[in-house]
SENU-983618 format. One record per residue (C-alpha): residue number from 0; residue in three letters; x, y, z. Coordinates in Angstrom, 3 decimals, padded with zeros to 6 digits. Layout:
N
     k     r          X          Y          Z
   NUM   ala          X          Y          Z
...
***
This chain:
499
     k     r          X          Y          Z
     0   met    014.102   -019.275    011.580
     1   lys    011.274   -017.721    009.575
     2   lys    009.567   -016.579    012.797
     3   leu    012.848   -015.064    014.071
     4   val    013.236   -013.188    010.760
     5   leu    009.697   -011.929    011.154
     6   phe    010.390   -010.763    014.734
     7   val    013.529   -008.908    013.738
     8   phe    011.683   -007.422    010.772
     9   leu    008.888   -006.124    012.962
    10   ser    011.381   -004.762    015.466
    11   leu    013.079   -002.734    012.776
    12   leu    009.756   -001.184    011.805
    13   leu    009.621    000.587    015.153
    14   val    012.904    002.401    014.647
    15   asn    012.118    003.534    011.091
    16   cys    010.257    006.721    010.335
    17   ser    008.029    007.069    007.321
    18   ser    004.775    008.470    006.049
    19   leu    002.184    007.068    003.760
    20   his   -000.668    008.759    001.937
    21   gln   -003.370    006.669    000.330
    22   ser   -006.801    007.756   -000.716
    23   val   -009.628    006.067    001.106
    24   pro   -011.842    004.323   -001.402
    25   lys   -015.565    004.062   -000.853
    26   arg   -016.453    000.558    000.221
    27   glu   -019.256   -001.390    001.692
    28   thr   -018.728   -001.911    005.430
    29   ala   -020.176   -004.470    007.786
    30   ser   -022.846   -003.328    010.198
    31   val   -021.476   -004.770    013.405
    32   glu   -020.945   -003.343    016.864
    33   glu   -017.463   -003.704    018.259
    34   asp   -017.125   -006.624    020.672
    35   lys   -020.881   -007.084    021.111
    36   leu   -021.767   -010.664    021.978
    37   gly   -025.097   -012.345    021.385
    38   pro   -026.890   -014.039    018.519
    39   ser   -024.723   -014.285    015.427
    40   thr   -025.775   -012.261    012.418
    41   asp   -024.624   -013.255    008.910
    42   ile   -022.533   -010.758    006.976
    43   pro   -022.227   -012.564    003.625
    44   pro   -019.743   -013.768    002.629
    45   tyr   -017.556   -012.905    005.617
    46   arg   -019.901   -014.551    008.080
    47   thr   -022.095   -017.164    006.445
    48   thr   -024.052   -019.931    008.146
    49   ser   -025.367   -023.034    006.367
    50   phe   -027.889   -025.529    007.681
    51   gly   -027.847   -027.393    004.382
    52   lys   -025.703   -030.277    003.260
    53   asn   -022.112   -029.891    004.330
    54   asp   -019.726   -032.802    004.605
    55   met   -016.470   -032.431    006.455
    56   arg   -013.337   -034.415    007.239
    57   ile   -010.700   -033.574    009.852
    58   ile   -007.137   -033.853    008.456
    59   asn   -004.637   -034.215    011.268
    60   asn   -001.904   -035.920    009.274
    61   gly    000.489   -033.900    007.129
    62   thr    000.958   -036.584    004.473
    63   ala   -002.824   -037.009    004.215
    64   ala   -003.174   -033.210    003.915
    65   leu   -000.854   -033.077    000.864
    66   tyr   -002.556   -036.128   -000.627
    67   gln   -005.962   -034.455   -000.344
    68   arg   -004.728   -031.311   -002.068
    69   val   -003.109   -033.254   -004.929
    70   asp   -006.260   -035.368   -005.268
    71   met   -008.426   -032.221   -005.473
    72   ile   -006.189   -030.722   -008.130
    73   arg   -006.263   -033.882   -010.177
    74   arg   -010.069   -034.003   -010.023
    75   ala   -010.549   -030.390   -010.932
    76   lys   -012.595   -029.794   -014.092
    77   arg   -013.197   -026.019   -014.198
    78   ser   -011.309   -024.003   -011.593
    79   leu   -008.770   -024.045   -008.762
    80   glu   -008.151   -021.181   -006.309
    81   leu   -005.249   -021.223   -003.867
    82   glu   -004.577   -018.578   -001.226
    83   tyr   -001.603   -018.854    001.149
    84   phe    000.582   -016.809    003.486
    85   ile    003.661   -018.950    002.617
    86   phe    004.304   -020.725   -000.699
    87   asn    007.828   -022.145   -000.972
    88   pro    009.641   -023.693   -003.952
    89   asp    010.578   -026.831   -002.033
    90   ser    009.292   -030.398   -002.553
    91   ala    005.750   -029.593   -001.427
    92   gly    005.660   -026.443   -003.516
    93   arg    007.051   -028.220   -006.604
    94   ile    004.553   -031.063   -006.256
    95   ile    001.660   -028.622   -006.019
    96   val    002.857   -026.470   -008.941
    97   thr    003.526   -029.536   -011.130
    98   glu   -000.006   -030.760   -010.516
    99   leu   -001.406   -027.270   -011.194
   100   ile    000.374   -027.125   -014.549
   101   lys   -001.179   -030.469   -015.503
   102   ala   -004.582   -029.117   -014.471
   103   val   -004.103   -026.062   -016.722
   104   lys   -003.317   -028.330   -019.642
   105   arg   -006.678   -030.053   -019.019
   106   gly   -008.382   -026.687   -019.341
   107   val   -008.698   -025.810   -015.657
   108   ala   -008.454   -022.131   -014.718
   109   val   -005.876   -021.737   -011.902
   110   arg   -005.416   -018.709   -009.695
   111   val   -002.860   -018.359   -006.864
   112   leu   -002.889   -015.536   -004.279
   113   val    000.183   -015.208   -002.042
   114   asp    000.857   -012.762    000.727
   115   lys    003.853   -010.483   -000.003
   116   ser    005.301   -010.333    003.492
   117   ala    008.939   -009.215    003.326
   118   ala    009.747   -011.705    006.076
   119   val    008.628   -014.886    004.281
   120   phe    007.775   -014.001    000.674
   121   val    009.592   -016.085   -001.979
   122   leu    007.553   -016.147   -005.182
   123   asp    008.944   -012.974   -006.774
   124   glu    008.702   -011.900   -010.426
   125   ser    011.133   -014.691   -011.504
   126   tyr    008.696   -017.290   -010.221
   127   ala    005.778   -015.268   -011.516
   128   lys    007.192   -015.672   -015.026
   129   ile    007.231   -019.444   -014.568
   130   phe    003.625   -019.343   -013.436
   131   arg    002.605   -017.025   -016.335
   132   asp    004.421   -019.146   -018.874
   133   asn    002.312   -022.057   -017.669
   134   ser   -000.953   -020.050   -017.691
   135   ile   -001.267   -019.908   -013.878
   136   gln   -002.510   -016.519   -012.671
   137   leu   -000.496   -015.223   -009.707
   138   arg   -001.189   -012.163   -007.565
   139   tyr    000.377   -010.720   -004.428
   140   tyr   -001.481   -009.441   -001.363
   141   asn   -000.263   -006.182    000.230
   142   pro    003.048   -005.366   -001.440
   143   ala    003.703   -002.432    000.949
   144   ser    007.413   -001.744    001.505
   145   ile    008.963   -002.085    004.969
   146   phe    008.951    001.747    005.271
   147   arg    005.144    001.869    005.268
   148   ile    004.988    001.191    008.997
   149   ser    001.264    000.750    009.322
   150   ser    000.433   -000.928    006.017
   151   val    003.242   -003.490    005.959
   152   gln    002.130   -005.184    009.191
   153   phe   -001.314   -006.124    007.923
   154   arg   -000.740   -009.514    006.330
   155   asn   -003.059   -012.056    004.720
   156   his   -002.641   -015.139    006.919
   157   arg   -005.470   -017.119    005.326
   158   lys   -004.909   -020.643    003.883
   159   leu   -007.351   -021.953    001.307
   160   ile   -007.685   -024.204   -001.685
   161   ile   -010.978   -024.545   -003.582
   162   arg   -011.909   -026.984   -006.378
   163   asp   -014.630   -026.177   -008.859
   164   asn   -016.508   -024.114   -006.191
   165   glu   -017.557   -027.482   -004.720
   166   glu   -014.986   -028.479   -002.106
   167   ala   -012.311   -026.674   -000.129
   168   ile   -009.641   -027.025    002.546
   169   thr   -008.709   -024.482    005.184
   170   gly   -006.640   -024.779    008.330
   171   gly   -003.107   -024.114    009.527
   172   arg   -001.044   -025.468    006.647
   173   asn    000.836   -023.281    004.196
   174   ile    002.566   -024.720    001.087
   175   ala    005.969   -025.782    002.354
   176   asp    007.646   -029.017    003.367
   177   glu    007.359   -028.432    007.118
   178   tyr    003.528   -028.454    006.914
   179   phe    003.361   -031.894    005.211
   180   asn    005.820   -033.993    007.227
   181   leu    008.606   -033.645    004.692
   182   ser    011.261   -031.454    006.327
   183   thr    014.422   -032.988    007.806
   184   thr    014.922   -030.101    010.217
   185   phe    011.530   -028.905    011.596
   186   asn    007.925   -030.050    011.043
   187   phe    004.570   -028.814    012.212
   188   leu    001.821   -030.950    013.701
   189   asp   -001.115   -029.191    012.100
   190   arg   -004.786   -029.588    011.343
   191   asp   -007.066   -028.877    008.371
   192   val   -010.727   -029.290    007.655
   193   trp   -011.963   -030.486    004.280
   194   val   -015.405   -029.196    003.325
   195   lys   -017.826   -030.086    000.560
   196   gly   -021.263   -028.538    000.381
   197   asp   -023.329   -025.389    000.598
   198   ile   -020.779   -023.387    002.587
   199   val   -018.084   -023.646   -000.145
   200   pro   -019.565   -020.914   -002.422
   201   ala   -019.170   -018.445    000.434
   202   met   -015.518   -019.472    000.847
   203   his   -015.132   -018.967   -002.899
   204   glu   -016.704   -015.549   -002.741
   205   thr   -014.235   -014.410   -000.062
   206   phe   -011.406   -015.503   -002.331
   207   glu   -012.898   -013.455   -005.163
   208   arg   -012.973   -010.358   -002.948
   209   tyr   -009.396   -010.825   -001.827
   210   trp   -008.352   -011.412   -005.455
   211   val   -009.568   -007.941   -006.485
   212   ser   -008.732   -006.146   -003.222
   213   asp   -007.421   -002.613   -003.346
   214   ile   -004.016   -003.826   -002.035
   215   ile   -003.474   -006.548   -004.569
   216   glu   -000.411   -006.412   -006.867
   217   val   -000.173   -008.149   -010.252
   218   pro    003.482   -009.184   -010.744
   219   arg    005.312   -007.190   -013.370
   220   phe    006.075   -008.947   -016.636
   221   leu    009.678   -010.140   -016.696
   222   asn    011.000   -010.076   -020.271
   223   ile    014.067   -012.258   -020.272
   224   lys    015.251   -010.908   -023.640
   225   lys    015.411   -007.402   -022.168
   226   ala    016.429   -008.452   -018.659
   227   asn    019.770   -007.443   -017.128
   228   asp    022.276   -010.022   -015.938
   229   ser    021.039   -009.982   -012.373
   230   glu    017.439   -010.582   -013.451
   231   lys    018.514   -013.389   -015.763
   232   lys    020.470   -015.040   -012.939
   233   lys    017.538   -014.810   -010.534
   234   tyr    015.206   -016.274   -013.155
   235   gln    017.507   -019.186   -013.807
   236   glu    017.744   -019.841   -010.057
   237   ala    013.954   -019.871   -009.902
   238   val    013.722   -022.293   -012.813
   239   asp    016.251   -024.576   -011.118
   240   lys    014.391   -024.461   -007.789
   241   met    011.066   -025.262   -009.438
   242   ala    012.424   -028.190   -011.449
   243   phe    010.679   -031.439   -010.371
   244   thr    013.332   -033.847   -009.068
   245   lys    013.674   -037.615   -008.656
   246   glu    013.436   -037.103   -004.913
   247   asp    010.184   -035.185   -005.414
   248   glu    008.915   -038.106   -007.454
   249   his    009.725   -040.530   -004.617
   250   lys    007.987   -038.298   -002.086
   251   leu    004.941   -037.998   -004.318
   252   asp    004.777   -041.803   -004.627
   253   phe    004.783   -042.084   -000.842
   254   ile    002.166   -039.341   -000.533
   255   met   -000.184   -040.961   -003.022
   256   ser    000.164   -044.411   -001.448
   257   tyr    000.269   -043.813    002.296
   258   gly   -001.517   -040.442    002.152
   259   glu   -004.850   -041.980    001.061
   260   gln   -004.609   -044.546    003.852
   261   ala   -003.874   -041.820    006.422
   262   leu   -006.679   -039.634    005.115
   263   asn   -009.224   -042.426    005.570
   264   gln   -008.295   -042.797    009.261
   265   asn   -010.895   -040.043    009.801
   266   asn   -014.232   -040.496    008.100
   267   val   -016.370   -037.918    006.304
   268   his   -019.274   -036.748    008.471
   269   ala   -022.114   -034.292    007.954
   270   cys   -022.005   -030.969    009.792
   271   pro   -025.616   -029.877    010.605
   272   glu   -024.614   -026.260    011.240
   273   ala   -021.592   -024.940    009.330
   274   thr   -020.335   -021.395    009.591
   275   leu   -017.587   -019.590    007.639
   276   gly   -015.935   -016.710    009.495
   277   thr   -013.275   -014.488    007.984
   278   asp   -011.849   -011.001    008.326
   279   arg   -012.476   -008.458    005.623
   280   glu   -009.814   -007.858    002.949
   281   gly   -007.988   -004.658    002.277
   282   ala   -008.169   -001.444    004.313
   283   ser   -006.099    001.600    003.509
   284   phe   -003.646    003.291    005.858
   285   leu   -006.146    005.975    006.831
   286   glu   -008.820    003.388    007.596
   287   arg   -006.426    001.497    009.789
   288   ile   -005.407    004.453    011.915
   289   his   -009.075    005.031    012.740
   290   ser   -008.885    001.907    014.919
   291   lys   -012.517    001.863    016.022
   292   asp   -013.802    001.746    012.449
   293   tyr   -011.085   -000.684    011.463
   294   lys   -011.920   -003.123    014.222
   295   ala   -015.695   -002.855    013.608
   296   asn   -015.531   -003.188    009.830
   297   tyr   -012.565   -005.500    009.214
   298   arg   -011.696   -007.480    012.373
   299   leu   -014.687   -009.846    012.173
   300   leu   -013.298   -013.267    013.039
   301   arg   -012.137   -012.616    016.610
   302   lys   -015.623   -011.351    017.450
   303   glu   -017.117   -014.516    015.865
   304   ile   -014.888   -016.684    018.011
   305   ala   -015.978   -014.734    021.086
   306   lys   -019.645   -015.340    020.153
   307   trp   -019.093   -019.065    019.787
   308   ile   -017.346   -019.186    023.171
   309   glu   -020.199   -017.258    024.767
   310   asn   -022.939   -019.380    023.222
   311   asn   -021.419   -022.833    023.102
   312   val   -018.912   -023.518    025.919
   313   gln   -020.758   -025.552    028.546
   314   his   -018.138   -027.198    030.779
   315   glu   -014.743   -026.986    029.061
   316   ile   -013.040   -025.309    026.151
   317   val   -009.965   -026.919    024.540
   318   val   -007.580   -024.695    022.530
   319   asp   -004.762   -026.010    020.312
   320   thr   -002.608   -023.048    019.242
   321   pro    001.099   -022.553    018.373
   322   tyr    001.102   -019.290    020.385
   323   phe   -000.850   -018.337    023.469
   324   leu   -000.430   -014.599    023.950
   325   ile   -003.389   -012.939    025.596
   326   asp   -004.433   -009.423    024.661
   327   pro   -006.995   -007.407    026.698
   328   asn   -009.981   -008.662    024.685
   329   ser   -008.889   -012.274    024.986
   330   glu   -008.141   -011.820    028.680
   331   asp   -011.737   -010.659    029.296
   332   val   -013.063   -013.806    027.631
   333   leu   -010.685   -016.085    029.492
   334   thr   -011.307   -014.444    032.839
   335   lys   -015.063   -014.756    032.392
   336   leu   -014.786   -018.470    031.564
   337   leu   -012.702   -019.148    034.651
   338   ser   -014.966   -017.105    036.858
   339   gln   -017.869   -019.301    035.661
   340   asn   -015.942   -022.390    036.809
   341   lys   -015.574   -023.567    033.216
   342   lys   -012.399   -025.491    032.409
   343   val   -009.889   -023.996    029.986
   344   thr   -007.360   -026.438    028.543
   345   ile   -004.637   -025.320    026.109
   346   leu   -002.018   -027.102    024.036
   347   thr    000.756   -024.863    022.805
   348   asn    004.491   -024.940    022.160
   349   ser    007.433   -025.098    024.545
   350   leu    010.698   -023.480    023.558
   351   ala    011.856   -026.879    022.307
   352   ser    008.920   -027.153    019.853
   353   thr    008.712   -023.640    018.414
   354   asp    010.599   -021.720    015.749
   355   ala    009.575   -018.504    017.539
   356   ala    011.725   -018.284    020.692
   357   tyr    010.548   -014.761    021.394
   358   val    006.982   -016.013    021.809
   359   ser    008.144   -018.529    024.467
   360   thr    009.747   -015.796    026.500
   361   val    006.401   -013.946    026.753
   362   phe    004.348   -017.098    027.242
   363   asn    006.516   -018.423    030.083
   364   ser    006.366   -015.062    031.836
   365   ser    002.637   -014.578    031.525
   366   val    001.068   -018.092    031.789
   367   thr    001.575   -018.221    035.601
   368   lys   -001.200   -015.655    035.898
   369   tyr   -003.586   -018.463    034.859
   370   thr   -001.919   -021.703    035.978
   371   lys   -002.711   -020.848    039.576
   372   asn   -006.372   -021.261    038.745
   373   pro   -007.395   -024.925    039.163
   374   asn   -009.761   -024.654    036.153
   375   phe   -006.876   -023.776    033.826
   376   ser   -004.638   -026.479    032.367
   377   ala   -001.718   -025.819    030.038
   378   tyr    000.280   -028.379    028.034
   379   thr    003.469   -027.499    026.119
   380   tyr    004.671   -029.773    023.372
   381   lys    008.004   -031.478    024.017
   382   gly    009.380   -031.152    020.466
   383   lys    009.574   -034.765    019.269
   384   phe    007.334   -036.589    016.836
   385   ser    004.048   -037.832    018.303
   386   asp    004.191   -041.232    016.569
   387   glu    000.680   -040.669    015.267
   388   ser    001.472   -041.730    011.670
   389   glu    004.038   -043.117    009.296
   390   leu    006.638   -040.760    007.891
   391   tyr    008.604   -040.484    004.660
   392   ser    011.972   -041.083    006.290
   393   asp    013.819   -041.553    009.589
   394   glu    015.415   -038.161    009.030
   395   val    012.010   -036.532    009.081
   396   arg    011.192   -038.451    012.279
   397   arg    014.353   -037.174    013.982
   398   ser    013.579   -033.521    013.153
   399   asp    012.124   -031.094    015.689
   400   trp    008.324   -030.952    015.859
   401   gly    005.870   -028.434    017.138
   402   thr    002.123   -027.756    017.072
   403   his    000.842   -025.368    014.418
   404   ser   -002.896   -026.177    014.709
   405   lys   -005.410   -023.380    015.096
   406   thr   -008.284   -025.317    016.698
   407   ile   -010.898   -024.653    019.374
   408   val   -013.231   -027.338    020.736
   409   phe   -016.244   -025.581    022.339
   410   asn   -018.126   -028.669    023.595
   411   asp   -018.765   -032.300    022.679
   412   asp   -020.193   -031.508    019.233
   413   ser   -018.869   -028.106    018.126
   414   phe   -015.445   -026.790    017.076
   415   met   -013.476   -024.292    015.010
   416   ile   -010.552   -025.059    012.642
   417   gly   -008.859   -022.182    010.852
   418   thr   -005.834   -019.925    010.575
   419   phe   -006.374   -017.880    013.737
   420   asn   -003.611   -018.000    016.404
   421   ile   -004.200   -016.854    019.973
   422   asp   -001.978   -013.776    019.670
   423   asn   -002.063   -010.084    018.849
   424   arg   -001.247   -010.570    015.173
   425   ser   -004.302   -012.710    014.499
   426   ser   -006.493   -010.523    016.688
   427   phe   -005.588   -007.239    015.069
   428   tyr   -003.039   -007.330    012.211
   429   asn   -003.528   -010.444    010.035
   430   thr   -006.616   -011.308    008.037
   431   glu   -007.737   -014.792    009.123
   432   met   -010.443   -017.320    008.353
   433   ala   -012.049   -020.357    009.980
   434   ile   -014.732   -022.981    009.644
   435   phe   -017.045   -023.534    012.599
   436   cys   -019.224   -026.619    012.990
   437   ser   -021.968   -027.430    015.480
   438   gly   -023.968   -030.643    015.867
   439   ser   -021.306   -033.239    014.925
   440   pro   -019.951   -035.292    017.861
   441   glu   -018.116   -037.515    015.327
   442   leu   -016.040   -034.672    013.830
   443   thr   -015.413   -033.239    017.239
   444   gln   -014.185   -036.584    018.551
   445   asp   -011.751   -036.839    015.661
   446   ile   -010.207   -033.583    016.863
   447   arg   -010.318   -034.391    020.558
   448   ser   -008.607   -037.753    020.162
   449   asn   -005.790   -036.239    018.162
   450   ile   -005.246   -033.375    020.588
   451   ser   -005.152   -035.948    023.423
   452   ala   -002.454   -037.905    021.576
   453   arg   -000.387   -034.743    021.225
   454   met   -000.919   -033.831    024.845
   455   asn    000.558   -037.189    025.773
   456   met    003.767   -035.897    024.127
   457   ser    003.640   -032.654    026.082
   458   tyr    004.510   -031.291    029.482
   459   his    001.676   -030.387    031.798
   460   leu    002.420   -027.147    033.646
   461   asn    001.887   -026.922    037.368
   462   ser    000.614   -023.854    039.265
   463   glu    004.077   -022.233    038.951
   464   gly    004.030   -022.549    035.178
   465   val    006.718   -025.242    034.928
   466   pro    006.456   -028.962    033.996
   467   asp    004.834   -030.831    036.865
   468   asp    007.097   -033.898    036.335
   469   gly    010.072   -031.860    037.506
   470   thr    011.617   -031.351    034.061
   471   pro    013.470   -028.029    033.821
   472   leu    011.522   -025.401    031.878
   473   leu    014.041   -025.151    029.056
   474   glu    014.922   -028.887    028.871
   475   gly    015.707   -030.201    025.432
   476   asn    017.065   -026.980    023.957
   477   ser    020.583   -026.256    022.702
   478   asp    022.715   -023.766    024.527
   479   gln    022.415   -021.478    021.472
   480   lys    018.624   -021.504    021.634
   481   lys    018.674   -020.878    025.371
   482   arg    020.937   -017.875    024.876
   483   leu    018.582   -016.579    022.180
   484   tyr    015.671   -017.065    024.575
   485   tyr    017.252   -014.937    027.299
   486   phe    018.506   -012.370    024.788
   487   leu    014.947   -011.842    023.460
   488   lys    013.251   -011.576    026.850
   489   val    013.297   -007.777    027.102
   490   pro    012.580   -006.865    023.430
   491   ser    009.818   -009.516    023.323
   492   ser    008.158   -008.017    026.324
   493   ile    008.325   -004.518    024.818
   494   leu    007.090   -005.662    021.444
   495   gln    004.390   -008.043    022.720
   496   phe    001.685   -005.983    020.980
   497   leu    003.250   -006.960    017.597
   498   leu    003.553   -010.676    018.371
***
């Protein structure tokens, strides 16, 4: 539903007319040539490589992912930084906030940065008052109104938590029930990477730069004594939604018991070569309309991914992505790989496993361009739980499931885990981040084995772009979702550049 809201929201932007004037501040820009491949050059902190000590753990399991975050918060002594695209006041959100409040009481400085996308933003000034009253600093990224056609589309899609500038987690998970195996309606099979070591200070520095970006908003102070009736009502609703419940307590008990066990299913391993890649924060309206400068100075991660593909793919590349929508730059990379007789294997969502039906319409129409090539293999997730772990309840098990991982395996000992989807939004509009690792067959195998398990719960597409076991393309979907799928076919094709 959130993805549908986002699609409708973006569609409306095209039929609105507006103008925006912002001064262009002087800022340091990266010295990079657009789309040039070759040896990687560090652009601290946005592109930082470390050959020092860096330990990593792959976190495939949602329960383990929430356990690790709670554990980090509980062990914090000095500081905690959290940066997310989505932060919801559901069980997962309440558990995190409750633990953050306890950390503040121990003397830990806590900062939370949340993207202010009109399509998914929840933590308004009513919630900001709750945060402020508990000494948690909260800021919003890019508060542009929907009438600022250019500015509003550039969202902060990064996901990050850092403890004491010593350890961090990034990956696909936002703060909401569906990312931690807790929703009774829809859950994401996702993937994070936990990092401890020399690369973490660079991750921390990128947070600092986003925290003071030119397009950051500090929430206004809500004075309840002077608030009107509507504001008082909204504030009370926020207080009620953030109240820690008995059910939350039961879920936390499960998380802290089974979560540790699930976390330890994958061991900690050293990464000999660790790289942080992230897009640059900010950019004013005028900087964005000068697309060449914008791409060269701000869109850094997609070029980093292209470099890793160019320099590391030997026989096969494996991509786990919720969306597989190829833009011209991505098409050039993909075509080159196939022309070199290198295998390209993707795992993505079917209509049954996605909350973004409009993406399925474009994918199903375009993937046949590649499935005819024998070196290209596509798997689409069926939409049911993969049975890869225990769950909190049978209701959660019976929910719909889809992949949300943003992972690339380049070869037997190198990979990327981050927030970058294979789509136009990650390539051009959203700021993204990722951790790359080279030289660790153990970490890479932890990813490969999990992707294989999820592929076993997927359809393999034949040369015609349909399941090769004879299953109808839209099998497992309600009539309502099928109607939505066909209804969105034309607008999705027209608006593909925004998806």
